VEXRO-977004 format. One record per residue: x, y, z of N, C-alpha, C in turn; residue in three letters. Coordinates in steps of 0.05 Angstrom, whole numbers. Layout:
! residues N
ROGU n.east n.north   n.up ca.east ca.north  ca.up c.east c.north   c.up residu
ROGU      X       Y      Z       X        Y      Z      X       Y      Z    ALA
...
//
This chain:
! residues 419
ROGU n.east n.north   n.up ca.east ca.north  ca.up c.east c.north   c.up residu
ROGU     14     -25     -8      -2        3      3     15      24      4    MET
ROGU     37      31     22      54       54     20     74      52     -4    ALA
ROGU     78      25    -19      93       27    -42     87      40    -63    ALA
ROGU     59      27    -67      42       42    -89     34      71    -87    SER
ROGU     28      84    -56      26      110    -55     46     128    -69    ALA
ROGU     74     117    -56      99      127    -65    103     134    -96    LEU
ROGU     98     108   -108      88      115   -128     79     127   -149    LEU
ROGU     51     129   -141      31      149   -152     44     175   -152    ARG
ROGU     55     181   -124      63      207   -120     89     215   -139    ALA
ROGU    109     192   -148     132      196   -168    117     200   -197    ALA
ROGU     92     187   -203      84      195   -223     72     215   -227    GLY
ROGU     59     229   -214      42      252   -206     64     276   -215    ILE
ROGU     90     273   -198     110      292   -201    125     295   -231    THR
ROGU    126     269   -233     134      268   -267    117     278   -287    LEU
ROGU     92     274   -282      72      291   -308     74     323   -299    LEU
ROGU     71     325   -281      81      361   -273     99     367   -286    ALA
ROGU    125     355   -278     149      368   -293    149     366   -325    ALA
ROGU    134     344   -327     142      346   -365    114     360   -369    ALA
ROGU     96     370   -358      78      391   -363     83     417   -367    ALA
ROGU    106     425   -339     118      450   -335    139     452   -364    ALA
ROGU    158     426   -368     169      432   -392    163     444   -419    TRP
ROGU    137     429   -410     121      433   -445    115     463   -453    LEU
ROGU    102     471   -424      91      510   -428    113     521   -424    VAL
ROGU    133     519   -414     155      548   -412    173     536   -436    ALA
ROGU    187     504   -442     199      510   -464    223     515   -451    PHE
ROGU    244     515   -431     261      532   -431    276     528   -451    PRO
ROGU    309     552   -447     325      550   -469    355     546   -448    GLN
ROGU    369     524   -453     388      514   -449    415     542   -433    LYS
ROGU    421     531   -418     443      568   -413    462     564   -426    CYS
ROGU    477     541   -441     497      545   -452    498     544   -482    HIS
ROGU    467     550   -489     469      558   -512    464     589   -518    GLU
ROGU    471     607   -499     462      627   -496    490     642   -486    VAL
ROGU    509     656   -503     537      666   -490    531     678   -468    ASP
ROGU    516     699   -469     514      718   -442    509     697   -418    LEU
ROGU    499     680   -419     489      661   -397    515     641   -395    CYS
ROGU    530     636   -408     553      622   -405    567     634   -394    THR
ROGU    571     657   -398     594      673   -386    592     678   -359    GLU
ROGU    570     689   -353     554      696   -322    561     673   -307    LYS
ROGU    554     643   -318     560      615   -301    586     615   -302    LEU
ROGU    605     617   -315     634      610   -313    648     628   -298    ALA
ROGU    635     657   -296     650      677   -282    642     674   -247    SER
ROGU    623     661   -240     613      657   -214    631     647   -188    TYR
ROGU    641     652   -177     661      638   -156    648     616   -143    PRO
ROGU    662     599   -125     647      584   -108    647     555   -110    GLY
ROGU    658     551   -139     654      513   -150    669     498   -125    TYR
ROGU    691     513   -111     705      489    -94    686     484    -71    THR
ROGU    675     502    -61     650      496    -48    631     482    -50    SER
ROGU    627     476    -71     607      456    -79    625     422    -81    HIS
ROGU    647     429    -80     662      400    -86    667     394    -58    LEU
ROGU    665     408    -41     677      401     -9    647     392      1    ILE
ROGU    623     408     -5     597      397      2    594     371     -2    ALA
ROGU    603     364    -30     596      338    -40    616     315    -24    SER
ROGU    642     325    -10     656      306     -4    642     300     31    ALA
ROGU    634     322     34     622      321     66    595     307     58    VAL
ROGU    584     306     41     558      297     35    566     262     30    MET
ROGU    587     257     25     595      229     25    606     217     47    VAL
ROGU    616     227     61     628      215     84    601     212    101    VAL
ROGU    581     234    104     552      226    119    540     203    108    MET
ROGU    539     199     80     524      181     70    544     152     80    PHE
ROGU    563     158     80     579      136     87    576     119    121    GLY
ROGU    570     140    136     562      135    166    535     127    164    TYR
ROGU    515     138    148     489      127    155    488     100    142    GLU
ROGU    504     100    115     505       66    106    516      50    129    LEU
ROGU    536      53    137     549       33    158    526      31    184    VAL
ROGU    519      51    194     496       55    214    475      40    198    ASN
ROGU    466      36    174     442       24    167    448      -1    167    LEU
ROGU    469     -10    164     479      -46    155    482     -57    188    LEU
ROGU    495     -38    208     496      -45    230    463     -47    252    THR
ROGU    454     -35    244     422      -32    254    410     -62    242    ILE
ROGU    412     -62    225     393      -87    207    404    -110    220    TYR
ROGU    434    -115    217     447     -147    228    439    -143    260    ILE
ROGU    442    -120    269     441     -124    297    411    -119    312    GLY
ROGU    388    -119    293     370     -120    298    356    -149    290    THR
ROGU    368    -162    266     366     -189    262    381    -208    284    GLN
ROGU    394    -207    299     404     -213    322    394    -218    344    GLU
ROGU    379    -193    346     366     -183    380    335    -196    376    VAL
ROGU    325    -198    350     292     -211    345    298    -238    346    LYS
ROGU    321    -250    352     318     -284    363    310    -284    389    MET
ROGU    324    -254    402     312     -257    428    295    -244    443    LEU
ROGU    285    -224    426     264     -207    427    249    -207    400    VAL
ROGU    220    -222    400     213     -220    364    194    -196    365    PRO
ROGU    190    -186    384     169     -157    384    186    -131    381    HIS
ROGU    213    -138    379     227     -105    373    226    -107    344    LEU
ROGU    222     -70    340     217      -61    314    244     -52    302    GLN
ROGU    241     -56    278     257      -43    260    263     -17    264    SER
ROGU    296      -5    256     294       26    255    313      29    238    ARG
ROGU    317      12    212     328       13    191    319      41    169    CYS
ROGU    287      51    175     282       66    154    289      98    155    MET
ROGU    302     103    189     311      132    180    336     127    167    PRO
ROGU    357     114    179     379      108    164    383     106    137    SER
ROGU    363      91    126     359       87     97    360     111     82    PHE
ROGU    340     122     91     321      152     73    349     174     81    LEU
ROGU    358     173    104     384      192    105    406     181     89    LEU
ROGU    403     163     83     430      157     67    419     156     40    ALA
ROGU    397     159     30     391      163      3    393     191      4    LEU
ROGU    381     209     21     382      235     16    419     255     13    MET
ROGU    425     241     28     455      248     28    464     241      0    PHE
ROGU    462     213    -11     476      204    -39    467     228    -58    ALA
ROGU    435     229    -59     429      250    -78    435     282    -77    VAL
ROGU    442     290    -49     450      318    -52    484     313    -58    LEU
ROGU    496     294    -50     527      290    -64    531     288    -87    SER
ROGU    517     274   -101     511      278   -134    508     305   -143    ALA
ROGU    490     316   -131     477      339   -146    503     363   -133    SER
ROGU    516     362   -112     533      381   -114    563     374   -127    GLU
ROGU    572     344   -126     586      344   -149    584     351   -174    ALA
ROGU    559     350   -188     559      367   -212    555     395   -215    MET
ROGU    555     411   -183     552      441   -187    578     442   -186    ASN
ROGU    596     427   -183     627      438   -174    638     448   -204    SER
ROGU    627     441   -225     637      445   -253    621     457   -267    LYS
ROGU    620     484   -276     602      492   -293    592     483   -315    SER
ROGU    603     466   -333     602      454   -346    583     428   -345    THR
ROGU    583     414   -318     576      402   -314    539     402   -296    TRP
ROGU    534     427   -288     513      433   -280    487     436   -298    VAL
ROGU    466     429   -288     438      434   -311    430     457   -303    LEU
ROGU    437     474   -322     422      511   -319    408     514   -345    THR
ROGU    387     532   -344     372      544   -368    375     573   -359    HIS
ROGU    362     586   -376     367      623   -383    333     629   -368    VAL
ROGU    340     651   -351     320      664   -339    307     690   -364    MET
ROGU    287     683   -377     280      709   -389    274     733   -370    PRO
ROGU    282     753   -390     281      778   -373    246     790   -376    ASN
ROGU    225     775   -371     197      779   -379    187     802   -358    ALA
ROGU    195     814   -336     184      835   -321    207     855   -322    ASP
ROGU    230     846   -332     247      874   -328    257     877   -300    GLY
ROGU    259     854   -287     267      855   -258    291     848   -252    LEU
ROGU    299     823   -271     317      806   -272    342     821   -291    THR
ROGU    362     818   -289     389      816   -309    381     798   -335    GLU
ROGU    394     808   -359     391      786   -380    419     760   -378    LEU
ROGU    403     748   -386     428      719   -395    426     709   -359    GLY
ROGU    416     710   -343     415      698   -316    414     673   -316    ARG
ROGU    436     664   -309     419      631   -302    400     620   -280    PRO
ROGU    386     596   -292     376      582   -270    389     552   -266    VAL
ROGU    387     551   -245     393      518   -232    375     495   -234    TYR
ROGU    371     492   -258     347      469   -256    359     448   -237    THR
ROGU    381     439   -241     381      413   -223    378     421   -194    GLN
ROGU    380     441   -186     373      450   -157    344     441   -144    GLN
ROGU    325     446   -165     294      435   -165    294     409   -167    TYR
ROGU    301     401   -179     307      368   -181    317     353   -154    PHE
ROGU    339     367   -147     344      358   -123    322     362    -94    GLU
ROGU    303     382   -101     284      386    -80    264     374    -82    TRP
ROGU    259     359   -107     240      336   -117    246     310   -104    CYS
ROGU    265     308    -93     270      280    -84    273     288    -51    ILE
ROGU    294     306    -43     296      306    -18    283     317      6    ASN
ROGU    270     342     -6     248      345     11    222     334     22    VAL
ROGU    218     307     -1     198      297      6    212     276     29    PRO
ROGU    233     270     23     245      251     42    247     267     72    ILE
ROGU    252     288     67     250      302     96    222     301    108    MET
ROGU    207     302     90     182      313    104    165     279    117    MET
ROGU    182     254     99     171      229    110    193     225    142    ILE
ROGU    213     237    143     230      234    160    216     242    183    LEU
ROGU    199     268    181     185      287    202    164     271    207    ALA
ROGU    151     270    186     120      264    192    117     228    202    GLY
ROGU    132     219    182     130      184    191    149     179    213    SER
ROGU    173     178    211     193      171    233    191     186    253    CYS
ROGU    186     209    251     191      213    281    164     222    296    ALA
ROGU    143     234    275     117      239    289     99     213    291    LEU
ROGU    106     194    275      92      165    277     62     169    262    GLY
ROGU     60     188    244      42      193    220     37     162    201    ARG
ROGU     21     158    194      17      136    170     24     150    141    PRO
ROGU     37     137    128      47      143     96     28     151     84    LEU
ROGU      4     142     84     -18      157     67    -27     173     77    GLN
ROGU    -23     190     99     -26      212    106    -10     239     98    GLU
ROGU     18     222     93      37      238     85     33     251     56    LEU
ROGU     25     222     34      28      230      6     19     255     -8    ILE
ROGU     -3     263      2     -17      285    -10     -4     314     -8    GLY
ROGU      7     317     22      23      341     19     50     341      4    PRO
ROGU     54     314      0      85      312    -13     83     310    -40    ILE
ROGU     61     309    -55      54      314    -83     51     339    -85    VAL
ROGU     37     357    -68      31      388    -69     53     402    -71    VAL
ROGU     77     389    -43     100      400    -51    116     404    -74    THR
ROGU    116     376    -87     132      375   -110    113     386   -131    ASN
ROGU     92     390   -132      78      410   -153     84     435   -151    VAL
ROGU     84     445   -126      96      471   -126    122     484   -129    TYR
ROGU    144     464   -116     172      464   -126    179     466   -159    VAL
ROGU    160     453   -172     164      452   -206    146     474   -215    ILE
ROGU    129     490   -201     117      519   -215    137     536   -206    MET
ROGU    151     532   -181     178      558   -180    192     553   -197    CYS
ROGU    194     530   -204     217      528   -229    207     538   -259    TRP
ROGU    185     527   -260     169      536   -286    172     571   -288    CYS
ROGU    157     583   -261     162      613   -261    188     630   -272    ALA
ROGU    214     618   -268     237      627   -267    250     626   -300    THR
ROGU    233     608   -312     239      594   -341    223     609   -360    VAL
ROGU    197     618   -348     177      629   -369    183     655   -381    THR
ROGU    177     658   -412     178      682   -417    154     697   -416    SER
ROGU    132     695   -394     112      711   -392    103     721   -366    SER
ROGU    111     748   -365     115      763   -336     88     751   -322    ALA
ROGU     63     761   -336      36      745   -318     35     721   -306    TRP
ROGU     52     698   -322      49      674   -315     69     674   -291    MET
ROGU     92     682   -297     110      678   -287     96     683   -246    LYS
ROGU     85     712   -244      83      716   -221     52     706   -216    TRP
ROGU     34     693   -236      14      680   -220     15     645   -209    SER
ROGU     41     637   -224      50      612   -214     70     613   -187    LEU
ROGU     82     637   -185      85      644   -156     67     645   -139    ILE
ROGU     46     657   -144      26      665   -124     16     641   -109    GLY
ROGU      5     629   -138      -2      598   -125     12     583   -110    VAL
ROGU     41     581   -122      59      563   -110     57     572    -79    ALA
ROGU     56     595    -68      56      604    -40     29     594    -29    LEU
ROGU     10     593    -40     -20      583    -37    -12     557    -16    CYS
ROGU      1     540    -46       6      512    -36     24     506    -14    MET
ROGU     45     523    -14      59      525     14     43     526     32    TYR
ROGU     18     541     39      10      548     63     -6     527     68    ALA
ROGU    -22     509     48     -29      486     53    -14     470     59    HIS
ROGU      6     465     52      22      440     59     36     447     90    VAL
ROGU     38     473     91      41      485    119     25     472    145    SER
ROGU      4     479    130     -20      480    154    -22     447    158    ARG
ROGU    -20     432    141     -20      398    142      3     392    158    ASN
ROGU     23     397    164      50      397    184     43     407    206    MET
ROGU     33     426    206      27      435    233      8     420    256    PHE
ROGU    -16     410    229     -41      391    248    -12     357    251    ARG
ROGU      4     354    238      14      327    247     26     333    274    TRP
ROGU     40     350    281      48      362    307     25     367    326    CYS
ROGU      7     375    317     -16      376    346    -26     354    341    ALA
ROGU    -31     334    318     -40      310    331    -19     283    352    ALA
ROGU      9     287    342      27      279    358     26     287    383    TYR
ROGU     26     317    394      25      324    418     -1     309    433    GLN
ROGU    -25     305    414     -49      294    437    -44     268    441    ARG
ROGU    -29     250    421     -31      219    428     -3     210    438    ALA
ROGU     12     219    428      41      209    438     44     211    472    ALA
ROGU     63     188    478      62      185    512     81     200    519    PRO
ROGU     80     204    549      94      224    561    117     214    560    ALA
ROGU    126     189    565     159      177    564    166     169    536    ASP
ROGU    154     182    519     171      178    487    194     188    484    LEU
ROGU    212     170    479     240      187    478    244     210    461    PRO
ROGU    257     234    468     252      251    450    230     263    439    SER
ROGU    216     265    458     184      270    452    186     304    443    ARG
ROGU    209     316    461     198      344    456    211     349    426    ARG
ROGU    235     338    419     248      342    390    238     335    367    LEU
ROGU    217     313    368     205      298    344    192     322    330    ARG
ROGU    168     334    350     158      356    325    173     373    319    PRO
ROGU    196     384    327     208      406    312    226     403    289    LEU
ROGU    220     372    277     226      367    254    216     378    239    LEU
ROGU    185     374    240     166      383    219    157     417    230    SER
ROGU    155     417    250     153      453    243    172     468    236    SER
ROGU    204     452    244     226      466    230    227     468    203    GLY
ROGU    218     445    194     226      447    162    203     466    152    LEU
ROGU    174     476    166     152      492    154    175     518    160    VAL
ROGU    181     526    171     198      547    173    221     551    156    TYR
ROGU    243     530    155     261      533    135    254     539    103    TYR
ROGU    229     519    106     221      527     75    216     557     64    LEU
ROGU    199     567     88     195      600     93    218     616     83    LEU
ROGU    242     606    100     265      627     90    272     616     60    VAL
ROGU    277     593     50     274      589     21    260     603     10    TYR
ROGU    237     604     14     216      621      4    219     646      2    GLY
ROGU    237     666     23     241      692     20    270     692      1    ALA
ROGU    284     681      2     312      682    -13    299     683    -47    VAL
ROGU    283     657    -54     267      655    -78    258     686    -84    TYR
ROGU    242     689    -75     231      713    -76    245     739    -82    LEU
ROGU    263     741    -71     292      764    -72    301     758    -93    SER
ROGU    303     731   -106     323      727   -130    303     737   -153    SER
ROGU    274     729   -150     251      729   -179    251     758   -180    ALA
ROGU    250     776   -158     243      807   -161    274     824   -168    ALA
ROGU    291     804   -176     318      821   -181    334     830   -160    GLY
ROGU    324     828   -132     339      840   -107    367     828   -108    VAL
ROGU    369     801   -112     402      790   -109    401     770   -132    ILE
ROGU    424     774   -141     434      755   -163    435     728   -164    ASP
ROGU    437     715   -182     434      679   -183    452     673   -173    SER
ROGU    478     678   -169     508      674   -154    500     674   -121    ASN
ROGU    483     698   -113     478      700    -82    453     682    -71    ALA
ROGU    438     674    -93     416      662    -92    426     629    -89    GLU
ROGU    438     618   -101     453      594   -104    472     595    -79    HIS
ROGU    488     614    -67     500      603    -41    489     607    -20    ARG
ROGU    467     622    -19     444      620      4    431     592      8    CYS
ROGU    418     583    -22     402      558    -23    431     534    -16    PHE
ROGU    451     539    -25     468      521    -15    476     511     20    LEU
ROGU    476     542     29     477      543     60    452     532     72    CYS
ROGU    429     538     65     406      527     75    407     497     78    LEU
ROGU    413     485     53     405      453     44    427     443     59    THR
ROGU    451     451     58     474      435     80    461     434    112    MET
ROGU    458     457    114     454      467    144    425     447    150    GLY
ROGU    406     443    138     380      428    143    388     394    147    SER
ROGU    402     388    124     416      364    128    428     355    147    LYS
ROGU    442     365    155     459      367    181    445     361    205    VAL
ROGU    423     384    206     409      385    223    393     361    231    ALA
ROGU    377     345    211     368      326    208    380     299    222    TYR
ROGU    399     304    210     420      273    220    430     276    242    CYS
ROGU    436     299    258     441      300    288    416     296    301    ALA
ROGU    392     302    299     367      300    305    358     268    309    ALA
ROGU    363     254    285     357      229    291    378     215    305    PHE
ROGU    405     223    301     426      210    319    413     210    347    VAL
ROGU    399     236    358     395      244    386    368     220    384    ALA
ROGU    349     214    369     327      204    376    338     178    373    ILE
ROGU    348     160    362     352      144    355    369     129    386    ARG
ROGU    387     145    396     402      138    417    383     130    447    ALA
ROGU    363     155    443     343      153    462    323     135    466    SER
ROGU    320     123    444     297      102    434    319      79    440    GLU
ROGU    342      70    438     349       48    443    353      35    470    TYR
ROGU    367      72    487     365       71    512    340      64    531    HIS
ROGU    319      75    517     299       70    535    287      37    528    LYS
ROGU    292      23    506     290        1    507    301     -17    522    MET
ROGU    323     -14    520     338      -32    541    328     -34    568    LEU
ROGU    330       4    572     318        2    602    297     -16    611    THR
ROGU    279      -5    587     250      -27    600    255     -49    601    GLU
ROGU    275     -62    582     276     -103    585    291    -107    607    LEU
ROGU    320     -84    616     324      -94    642    310     -92    665    LEU
ROGU    290     -76    669     267      -65    691    250     -90    693    ARG
ROGU    238    -100    667     220     -126    665    237    -149    668    LYS
ROGU    264    -157    664     280     -185    666    285    -172    703    VAL
ROGU    291    -153    713     298     -150    740    267    -156    754    SER
ROGU    246    -149    753     224     -152    760    213    -192    764    ASN
ROGU    225    -195    737     224     -227    748    238    -239    757    SER
ROGU    263    -230    763     284     -242    786    272    -232    809    ASN
ROGU    261    -212    816     257     -205    836    231    -227    848    VAL
ROGU    215    -236    829     194     -258    834    207    -279    839    GLY
ROGU    231    -287    822     237     -309    831    248    -320    854    MET
ROGU    263    -293    866     271     -289    890    260    -296    910    ILE
ROGU    230    -286    899     210     -290    932    199    -313    928    SER
ROGU    192    -331    908     195     -363    909    216    -377    928    ILE
ROGU    243    -373    913     263     -385    929    259    -386    961    LEU
ROGU    256    -355    971     259     -348   1001    235    -362   1012    ARG
ROGU    214    -372   1000     194     -385   1008    200    -414   1020    GLY
ROGU    222    -422    998     231     -460   1007    259    -450   1021    SER
ROGU    275    -433   1020     303     -437   1028    303    -408   1057    PHE
ROGU    321    -411   1077     322     -394   1093    346    -371   1086    ASP
ROGU    359    -376   1074     385     -364   1063    384    -358   1033    ILE
ROGU    382    -331   1013     382     -336    998    402    -317    985    VAL
ROGU    425    -324    971     442     -302    959    459    -315    934    MET
ROGU    465    -284    924     479     -290    893    508    -295    896    PRO
ROGU    517    -313    873     547     -322    870    557    -311    845    PHE
ROGU    578    -314    843     597     -305    819    612    -325    811    VAL
ROGU    614    -338    785     633     -356    773    653    -337    755    LEU
ROGU    679    -344    761     697     -329    748    705    -345    721    ASP
ROGU    720    -336    706     737     -357    684    753    -379    687    SER
ROGU    760    -379    719     769     -398    718    756    -425    737    ALA
ROGU    733    -415    738     713     -440    755    708    -436    779    GLY
ROGU    714    -414    790     718     -411    821    688    -397    828    ILE
ROGU    672    -412    844     649     -396    854    649    -383    881    CYS
ROGU    647    -357    881     659     -331    897    630    -322    908    LYS
ROGU    631    -317    935     612     -294    940    615    -265    932    LEU
ROGU    599    -239    927     600     -216    925    623    -208    948    PRO
ROGU    643    -190    937     656     -178    953    642    -148    972    THR
ROGU    614    -153    968     601     -133    986    573    -144    994    THR
ROGU    565    -139   1017     541     -150   1027    518    -151   1009    TYR
ROGU    506    -175   1006     480     -177    986    469    -200    995    SER
ROGU    439    -193    996     419     -221   1002    420    -221   1035    GLY
ROGU    428    -251   1039     426     -256   1072    456    -259   1076    ASP
ROGU    470    -250   1062     497     -256   1073    504    -253   1105    MET
ROGU    492    -228   1113     498     -227   1141    489    -251   1157    ALA
ROGU    459    -264   1152     452     -286   1165    471    -308   1166    LYS
ROGU    477    -312   1143     500     -335   1137    522    -334   1156    LEU
ROGU    541    -308   1161     558     -305   1173    551    -311   1200    GLU
ROGU    527    -301   1208     518     -303   1243    515    -341   1250    LYS
ROGU    505    -354   1227     504     -375   1237    531    -395   1230    ILE
ROGU    555    -388   1211     577     -396   1209    600    -386   1231    LEU
ROGU    595    -365   1243     611     -355   1265    642    -334   1253    GLY
ROGU    638    -336   1223     657     -320   1211    651    -307   1189    PHE
ROGU    674    -286   1178     661     -269   1156    662    -281   1130    PRO
ROGU    650    -287   1108     646     -297   1082    655    -279   1056    VAL
ROGU    652    -256   1064     650     -230   1045    678    -241   1028    VAL
ROGU    666    -243    998     691     -247    972    698    -280    977    GLY
ROGU    692    -289    996     704     -322   1001    697    -346    974    SER
ROGU    717    -360    971     705     -387    951    690    -404    964    ASN
ROGU    659    -408    955     642     -429    970    655    -452    978    LEU
ROGU    676    -462    954     685     -486    959    696    -489    989    LYS
ROGU    710    -467    994     730     -466   1016    713    -465   1045    GLU
ROGU    689    -460   1036     667     -465   1065    654    -495   1065    LEU
ROGU    659    -505   1053     650     -535   1054    668    -552   1063    LEU
ROGU    653    -566   1083     660     -588   1101    675    -610   1091    ALA
ROGU    700    -613   1076     716     -635   1070    722    -634   1044    GLY
ROGU    734    -655   1040     738     -654   1008    725    -670    997    LYS
ROGU    711    -680   1005     681     -694    986    663    -669    984    GLY
ROGU    655    -660   1001     636     -643    993    642    -622    975    GLU
ROGU    671    -614    978     681     -594    956    677    -611    931    ALA
ROGU    688    -634    934     689     -648    901    660    -653    889    ASP
ROGU    642    -654    909     609     -664    897    610    -633    889    GLN
ROGU    607    -608    898     603     -585    892    611    -580    872    PHE
ROGU    637    -587    865     648     -578    833    644    -591    820    ALA
ROGU    637    -619    821     620     -629    797    595    -620    792    ALA
ROGU    581    -607    810     554     -593    807    563    -563    785    TYR
ROGU    578    -558    792     588     -526    778    587    -536    755    VAL
ROGU    612    -556    747     612     -560    715    599    -569    711    ARG
ROGU    569    -582    714     550     -597    704    539    -566    695    ASN
ROGU    536    -546    711     514     -527    705    530    -504    687    ILE
ROGU    549    -507    688     571     -490    663    568    -507    629    VAL
ROGU    565    -530    638     563     -549    609    534    -544    601    ARG
ROGU    513    -546    612     489     -535    607    486    -515    589    GLN
ROGU    500    -495    608     494     -465    601    509    -462    571    ALA
ROGU    534    -472    570     551     -476    541    541    -491    524    ASP
ROGU    515    -507    525     511     -516    507    499    -509    484    SER
ROGU    493    -512    458     480     -496    444    446    -506    438    PRO
ROGU    446    -528    448     421     -533    449    407    -531    475    GLN
ROGU    419    -515    492     408     -512    516    394    -486    516    SER
ROGU    361    -484    514     347     -465    513    357    -441    494    PHE
ROGU    365    -447    465     380     -439    457    357    -424    442    SER
ROGU    326    -430    440     307     -413    430    293    -396    452    GLU
ROGU    302    -389    471     289     -372    491    285    -347    476    ALA
ROGU    260    -331    487     257     -306    481    241    -290    496    THR
ROGU    242    -262    498     232     -250    520    211    -231    507    LEU
ROGU    189    -232    517     170     -213    510    165    -186    524    SER
ROGU    151    -170    509     153     -141    523    143    -140    554    GLY
ROGU    130    -159    561     122     -167    590    140    -176    607    GLN
ROGU    171    -185    604     186     -195    616    181    -224    613    GLY
ROGU    164    -235    601     164     -266    600    180    -282    578    ALA
ROGU    188    -303    591     210     -315    583    187    -340    566    TRP
ROGU    203    -349    540     185     -372    532    202    -386    510    SER
ROGU    196    -408    502     223     -419    473    206    -428    459    CYS
ROGU    224    -443    435     205     -451    418    205    -485    417    GLY
ROGU    182    -491    395     187     -519    392    181    -543    420    ARG
ROGU    173    -528    442     164     -538    466    191    -554    476    GLY
ROGU    206    -541    472     233     -537    488    230    -523    515    GLU
ROGU    245    -532    538     241     -520    568    271    -521    574    MET
ROGU    276    -507    594     306     -511    602    307    -543    622    PRO
ROGU    339    -536    627     336     -566    644    330    -557    673    PRO
ROGU    316    -574    686     306     -576    716    333    -569    735    VAL
ROGU    328    -548    747     356     -533    768    352    -561    787    ALA
ROGU    366    -574    799     382     -586    813    387    -584    841    GLN
ROGU    377    -597    862     389     -579    895    407    -602    905    VAL
ROGU    433    -588    908     451     -604    921    452    -595    953    LEU
ROGU    450    -617    964     459     -620    995    491    -617   1003    HIS
ROGU    498    -593   1017     524     -600   1031    529    -588   1052    CYS
ROGU    548    -597   1065     555     -600   1100    576    -573   1090    LYS
ROGU    569    -549   1112     584     -527   1116    597    -533   1141    MET
ROGU    627    -508   1148     641     -512   1170    629    -488   1192    LEU
ROGU    630    -491   1212     624     -473   1236    640    -468   1257    ARG
ROGU    649    -447   1257     672     -437   1277    672    -447   1304    LYS
ROGU    639    -444   1313     642     -454   1341    654    -481   1352    GLU
ROGU    643    -498   1325     650     -527   1334    668    -536   1321    CYS
ROGU    679    -528   1299     700     -535   1283    689    -562   1274    GLY
ROGU    667    -563   1266     658     -593   1257    636    -586   1237    THR
ROGU    627    -609   1220     613     -604   1194    577    -588   1208    PRO
ROGU    567    -580   1198     542     -578   1214    519    -573   1186    SER
//
């Protein structure tokens, strides 16, 4: 359903671009000497090369992040089946950086960049002024990606709800391009006026996303305050884009100044989105792990309560790499109660040394080796899973081995004989 909706949006965008091309029938900049001279005289091509290199680095970062998240999620899903995938933001960010990197690489050389001539239809702009058509193509790809990141990935809105605003956004971007290459002054400003109205309509929908999110989002949602800023911030950011565009269309700034402003705005918005999703993903994983650990801890508390109903003393032990089972180095559980019974301190002691005689110690060592063997066996409870409520289960009807009870005699200081 979502894929077909995106394909329809792409089809409508292509139809709108084809219609705009047929209506305006633009002239290539390289076919006009004055436009070619202006394009070659503009400085700053090195900045585009640097921007492209930065985007390549960020693309590599998100690609590695995507692969890491995918592989890690597949491994964790074996233990926690309900875990949701977090690959979509990384995939969209990587795609956005790849598109922008290719666009900036083409902008780094005047003969590579796709440009057309802006006719001086209303007498407000200079003759032979270049229009960076390639820039509008990049917007038709990356602005929808940013809207999906803000609306779906951050705010949790269904993708079908985003398709309408995305299509309208691409259409008014194409209309803005058409306004710069048309030879009719009346058509130029009519298209700009309609585009501004369409921008207002899309902005209203994006603010509605934020309002719906504020009403429905849980109070403990990770990065709850940051998420709506991606949507509302994009609205205001596009407003700045519009101000630069209107200044250029009215001849207040030249094409080079317009292009530089757009470069700074584009790079800033992409880096901001990347930083925001780094924070969101980190807080999501932190919250997920915290909740799982809390639920597992609650399960352990219940298990301890059951054990205390059957045993007078319940204490944790630590088994090191040498196979030595030791008591903790700090007081824990019923350790003080055990010391009172035995008559000497046991903090950090080797449990084997507390047993009465070599026979008891050998019997306990064999018991520990059997536990370790069961834990290390690939067939022992290998398909155990953990639900969101902290409940353990296993597949194919398998169950963990039954815990065995070992009766051992321990030493007491008062009599020096086994108790």
